[in-house]
N, C-alpha and C positions, 0 to 999 in steps of 0.2 A: 636558485632553482628555475630552470627554463620552463616554458609552457607551451605545449602544442596541441592543436585542434585537429579534429578528423579531416582527413584529405579524400576527396573523391577517388574512388577506385581502390583504396586501400583499406585494411581493417580499421574498425572504430567500435566504440562501447555504445550499446543500444539496450533499451529496456524491454523485457519479455512481458507481454501482456496475454491475457486469457488463461491465467493459471488456475488450476483447480482450487487453489486456496483462496480465490476471490468468490467462490460460491457462497451464497447468503450473506455476502458482506458488501453487496452494492447498496450504498445509501443514496436515496432519491430526494429527500427533502428535509429542510429543517426550518423551525419556527420557535418562537417563544413569547412569552409575556414581558419577561425582563432577563436580566444577566443571570438569574437564579432560578429560571423555570423554563426549560428549553426541552422540545421534542425533536428527536431525529427519527425519520422513518425509512423504510427500505424494502428490497426485494423478500419475498417469502414471508411477509408479515412481520419483519423485525421493527422493533420500536425500543428506543433508548430514551430515558428521561434525565436530564440534568438538572439537580436540585441545588447546585451551588457547591456542595460538597464532592461531587463526582457524577459520573454517568452510571444508570442502573438500567438493565434489561427490564422491559415490561411485555407482558402477554398481550397481544392485540386480539386473540381469539380467532386469527385468521392465518392460513399459510399462502395467501395470495400476495402480489406484489403491491405495497403501499407506496404511491407514487407522489404524494403531496400532503401537507399538514398546514392547517391555518386555524386561528382561533380567537378568542377574546379572554378577558379576565376570568370569565367563569367556566368556559368550555373550549375543547379542541375538537376539530373536525379533520378526519382523514379519508382520502379517496384513493381508489386504485384500480388495478386491472381485473379482468374476468379470469376465472378459472376454467370454465367450460361453457358450452353453447347453452346450457339450460339454465344459467344463473341470470341475475338481473344487475342493472346499476346498483351500486351500494356506496354508502359512506359510513364511517364509524365515528361515533360521538363519544366524548369523554368529559365528564364532569370533574373539574380538578378537586383533589381531596377525597374523592370517593374511593371505596374498597373495590368495588367492580369497576375495573379500569374503562372498559368500553361497552357501549350498548349499540347494537347494530340499528341503523336506519336505512331506508331505501329512497332514493330521490324520485322515482317515477315508475312508469310501466315497464314491463320487460321488452327492451329494445335491444338487448345484447351489446351494449356500448360499454367500453372501459373509460373511467373518468381519470384524467390526466392530472388536473390541477384544481385547486380550490382557493378562494379568497373571499373577502367580505369587508364591511365596516363595522358591523355589530352582530350580535346574535340573531338580529332579525332580518339582516340583509346579507346573505352568503350565496355565491355563485360557484357552480362546479362545471367544468367543461371536459369534453373527451372526444372519442372517435366518432366518425360520421356527422360531425356538426352539431353534437349533443351539447345542450346546455340545460343545466337543472338550477333552480332558485329555491332557497329556503327563507321562509318569512318569519321564522321563530316557533313555528308550530307544526309546519308540513312542508315537504318538498314538492315541487312540480316542474315538468318540463316545459322548456320554452322552444319557441319557433323562431328561426333566424333565416331560413330559406336555403342554406348551404349544407354540404355533406363532406366538405373537407375536414381533416383531423384538427382539432382545435387543441393547442399545446399549452396555453397558459391564459390566465385571467388576472387582471388587477382592478380593484373596484375603488373608484375615486370617491364616491358619494351614494346616497339613496338613489340619484337620478343620472348616475354616470359610471360605466364600467367599459373596459377595453378587454378585448380577446384576440390573440393572435394564433396563427396556425400554418400549415403547409401552404405552398405556392404564394407566399407572401401575404396572406390572409390578414387583414385587420378589421375587427368588427367594433361597432361602438354602440352602447345602450344608453338611451336619454331619459330612461325611467318608464318608457312605454314600449318603445319599439327598438329592435336591432337594425343597424344600417352598416352598408359596407364602406370602408374608408380606402382611400387610395394610399398604398404604401410605396409605390414606384419600385417594388422589387418582386421577383418571383422565388426568392429564397424562402426556405422553410424558416419561420420565425419559432423560436422555442421558448422564449420568455418575454414577458411584458411586466413593467414595473414603473412607478412613477411617484412625483411628489403632489401633484394637483393636475387639473385638466390642462394647464398650460405648461406642463413639463412631464412628458411621459417618454419612457424609453422602451425599446424592443431590441432583442438579440437573437441571432439565429445563425443559419449556415454560411459557410465562406467568410466567417469574420464579420458577418453583418451586423451593425448597430444603427438603428433609427431613432431619431428624436421627433417629438410631437410638440409644437409650441403653442397649441391652442388653436391653430389655423390649419396646418399642413404637416404632414411627415417629411422628413428629409433624412437622407443617408449621411453617416458621419464616416470620416476615414479612420480606419484602424490599421495597426501594423501587423495583422495575422489574417490568415485564410482558413484557420481551422473553424470548425462548428462552435458556436457559442451556446451554451446550455442554461446559463443564468445571468442575472444583472441585478445589482443592488448597490444603494449608496446612502450617504448622509446628507449629502446636497448635490446641487449641479456642479460644484467643484470638486466633488470627492466621490467618484463612481467606480464599481469594480465590474468587469465581465469575465466569466469562467468559461471553461469548455473543453474540448477534445484535446488529448495529448498532454493534459496539464496546463493547457492554455491559461494565463492569468494576465489581464490588462487593466490598466488605470487610467481614469480620466481626470484631469486637474482643473476643467473648465476652459481648457485651451486645446489640449491634444491627448489622444489615447497613445499611451506608451507600454510596452511590455514589462511585466514584472516576472519574478523568478519563483516558480511554486516548488521546485526541486522535485518534481516527479513527471512521469510521462503517462500517469493514469488519467482517466476522464473525471473532471470535476464537474458535478451535476447541479448543484444549488448552493446559493449564497445567501447569508442573512446576518444581522447583527443588531446590536443595541446601540452602538456608537462607533466613531471612527476608531476608538481604541479597543473594540470588542466585537470581532468579525468572525464568522464561522463559515467554512465552505466544507460541503460533504460530496462524497461520490464514491469511486473506487479508491479514494485516497481523501482524507480528511486534514484540513488545515485550520488553525486559529492564529488571528492577527491580533496583537496586543498594543499596537500603535507603533511599534518598532520593527517588529519582524514576523514573518510567516512561519509557523512551526507546526509539524504533524501532532495530531491527538487521536487517542484511542477512545472509541465508544465500546464500552463494556467488552473489551478484550476482542474487538472485531477484526484485529489484523494478525498476521502471522510475520514472524521474524525467521528469515533464513539464517541458520547457524553454521551449517557446514555443507560442503558439496565434495563429491568424489565421482571420477569417471574412469571407466575401462577403455571406452572409445565412443564415438558417436552413437553407437548402438546401445550404450548403457551409461546413463548418467543418474546419479542418485543425489537428492537434496534433502536435508532434514532441518527440522526447526522447532519453534514453540509449540506446546500442546500435542506433542506425539506426532507432528506432521512429518510424513515421508512423501516425496514425489519421485517419480521416475520418467525419464525421456528415453525412448529408443530411436529417436530420430533428430540426433544432434541438437537437441533442445528446442526443436520446432514446436512438438506437441509433448505434454506432460500428463501423466496420470497419477491420481493420488492412491497411495497404498495403505492398507489398514494396519496401523502398528499395535492397535489394543493398548495403547498408553496415552495418558494425558501430560506426562512429563515432558519438560523440554529436552529435545535431543540435540546434544551439543556437538557429536562427531560422528561421522560415518567413514567406513573403509570397507573395500572388497579385495579380494584376491584377484587381480587380473588374468592370472594363469590358472585360477582354481574356481571353486564354486561358492566360497563362503562369503557372505556379507554380515557386516556388524554395525550397528548404531548404539550409541551410549548416550546417557544424559543424567539428569538429576536424580538424586537419591539412589545412587549405584544402578540405574536403569542400564540394561544391556539387552539388546533385541538381536536375534540371529536368524539369518535366512540362509538356507543351504542349497538354494537353486537361483541362479541370477535371473530367471524369468518367473520365479515364484511370486507369490503375493502374501503367503502366511509366515510373518514374522513369529518366531518363538520366543518366549521370555526366558532370559537367563540373568535376571536381575540379581545383583549381589546383596547380601544382607548387611549393608553398611549404610551410613548416614550421609556420606560424602557424595558430592556431586562429581561425575565423570565428564570431563571436558573434551577429551579427544581419543581417538582409537587408530592404531596403525599396526600393520602385520608385514611379515615377509613370506608366509606360506599360510595354507589351510590350518597348520598345526603350531603357528608361531605368531601369535597376535597379542598386543599389549593395549591398555587403556590406562590413562593418567587423570588425576582429579585433585580435588580439594585436600588440603592438609598432607600433601606428599603422598596420596596413595597411588600405588602402582598395582595394576592387575594384569595377570598373564594366563593366555590361553594356550593349552597344549594340544588342542584337537578334541579333548575330552570335557575338561572342566576348566573353571577359572579359580586361580589362587591369588590371594592378595599378598603384598609385601609393603613394607615401609621404604621411602626414599631415604637417601642419606640426610637430607633436610626436610623439615615438616613445613613445607610452604606449599601454597596452591600451585600445581602444575597444569599449564594451560594447553601444551601441544607436544606431540611426539612424531618423530619421523626417522626412518633409517633404510638401509639397503638390505643389511643381514642382521642376524640376531647377535652378532658380535660387534655391530657398529650402529648403535641407536643413539639419538639425541632427544632429550626432553628439556622443555623450557618453561619458565614460570615467574612467580612474584619476586621481587626485588633483584632482578637480573639473573636469576638462578639458571645455570645450564648444567644438565646432567648428561653423562655419557654411559653407555652400557657396552661392555666387552665381554667379560664373564660375569661382571656384577655391576651394579650401579655405582658411579663415582661422581663427585662434583667437580666441574671444571672451573678454571678462572674466567670470571666474566669482567669485561670491561665497563659494564654499565650497572646501576642500581634500579634502573627503570623496569617496570613489569615488562616481561617478554610474552608476547601472544602467540606467536607462530614460528615454526622452524620447517625449513625445506632445503633440500640440497640435490647435488647430481652425482656425487660420488664421496668416499669417505674423506676426501681432501677438499671439497668444495661445497659449502652450505651457507645458508643465510639464516638469520633469526631477526624478527621485528617486533617492535614493542611501543609503549607509550611514549609520547614527546618526541615522535618522529624517529625513533631509535631504529638503526639498521646496523647489524652486525654481520661480518663474514669470517668464514672459517677457512684456513688455508691448509688443514691437515694437521697443524700444530697448535695454533692460537687462534682465539677469536679477536677481532679487531672492530673498532667502530667505523662505520662510514658516513659521510655527509649526505643526508637524504635531502636537505633543503627544506624540510617540512617540519612543523612543530605539532603536528596532529598525532593523535594516537593511531599506530597502524596495527591492524588486527590480524592480517593473514599475507602470506607470501607464497608464490609459487612461480616457476618458470619452466620454460621449454629448452633453454639452454643456458650456458654460462653468460652469454651475451644477450639474453631475452628474458627478463624477469620482471613480474609485476608484485606489486604490493597495493593493498586497500587498506582504507581505515575509516574513521568518523568523518562525518559531515560529507560523505560521498567521494572522499579523496582517493585517487588512483594514481600510483607512481610507476614508472617504468625504468628499467635499468639496461642499458645498452652495452654493457661491458666496460664502460668508461665512468658514466655518471647517472644519477637519477634524475628524471624530468617528471613533471606533473602532466597528466593527461586530462584535458578539460571534459567534463560531462555536465549534463543538466540535472544530475541527481544529487540531492542535498542531504540524503539520509544517512545514517550510519550503516557502513558496510562491515561484515563480520567474517567472510569466509570467500575463499578464492581456489579455483581448480581449473585445469585446463586439459586439453587432448592435444593440441598444437599450438603454437604461436599465434595462429589467428583463429583459434577456436577455444576461448577461454570464458569461464563463468564466474561471476561474483554475486553474492547474496547478502541481504541486509535486512533492515527494519521495514516494517510497513508493507509487506508483500513484495519487496523489490528484488527482483532477479534480473542481473544484467548479463549480457552476451557479447564478447569482442569477437568480431567476425567481419568478414568483408560483405 
């Protein structure tokens, strides 16, 4: 299989950011006492606690953004943003093992500052920093404000000892506390510094905008060469020979004691904070969360904080629908540039979506027989037409407002005649994954064990050249169709028989769509995207490493793919 990369001036795959599915799911900080006691905090007061058995949501008692967390073996401290101008600086305190998870404390007088970071060495020596040059200190019994003479925004604090603390901020600001007074240090940069962290007073690191990484050797700060220009939001490591820095656009770089090199995060989302317990147990949180086990970085979910895109359908650039886990429905009316969240009134996974491009009906189907109906392309009120069955519905397709089909588990097929749904049994009782067709006398359905069904006047089973699970089917005419499945399976229909094609891939392929017989895409697990040019399949390189589940397009240069962990991709110029 050949491999091709994006070429300037032509269409290429890129990640869509700023989706409504990211609301309330921006994680800002992570910290723990050990591998089995970790807190993650984020926007609108979200807190999750890892106990070793899994992540569990906790109520913080606030809906304001929590931007940082730090603690001791006895307690954890959380700081964050302001809700309005009448509020004051605040922190949240939690004593491990208590039933009431948080007790509010206030660092100082009402100065209208947001606290951005917190760090310390013990329960008697904690610092919090924030806007307008604000610094607060906790001595074990009370918070007090400190004076350092500046008003720049302070982004991060790291505390080395009772008599040494470092703070960084905008305009290259670096401050040092000697146990009595704060003083300004020369950073030799004007870049905003977003994180400071270290091992001792002789080895402190700061990271910030434009790929900036600084190192302090106990005498002076010096700039390190990095291979990136993106803003860096966090830095952490286990030694001076094993450091990681993370940031904008999924940036992930590693330092081995000699040089910084780029690592692959598998995402284009912002990575905001990094922390770990060892070189084999490192966490990254942000708009996308990663865990490193010493071998590879893999995404992880914090109490169901992410959305999986499971299907996409488009009439044109003026109407694109995407559905997914937990009843998610998004709609774009501007070729995928902006997306709105629609209320589905369902918490079930929605596995399929289809609309009549020449009519008014739109359907979404999902788990436990869920069927949602919209009778107006510009409407927002989805009606519930859920079937009284236990089977999950995996796909929906139609040819008119009064001829729609849905397929699902155990061979379930449901047909809509414009008034109501009726269910029928397939010729074989296997899970059906997808359905496609041009007319009611030429429909195809595919599923488990290589099953291929065709509907003319009734459903019949076709001869299949594979025993692999088939996940998707798509075509251009009654005589030209594709089906893709597990193990890199690709089948092509010539109007008479299905035959296997060489895809060059061993990855499970989950969806197929094309603009023409010579311009076909297939997507699959681990972010794999294939393209067929009429002669052979080739791999398209992307930086996304998550599983992709769905695919649909408007033209050959306007294609959308969706997958796990909030990932929605667009292929365009």
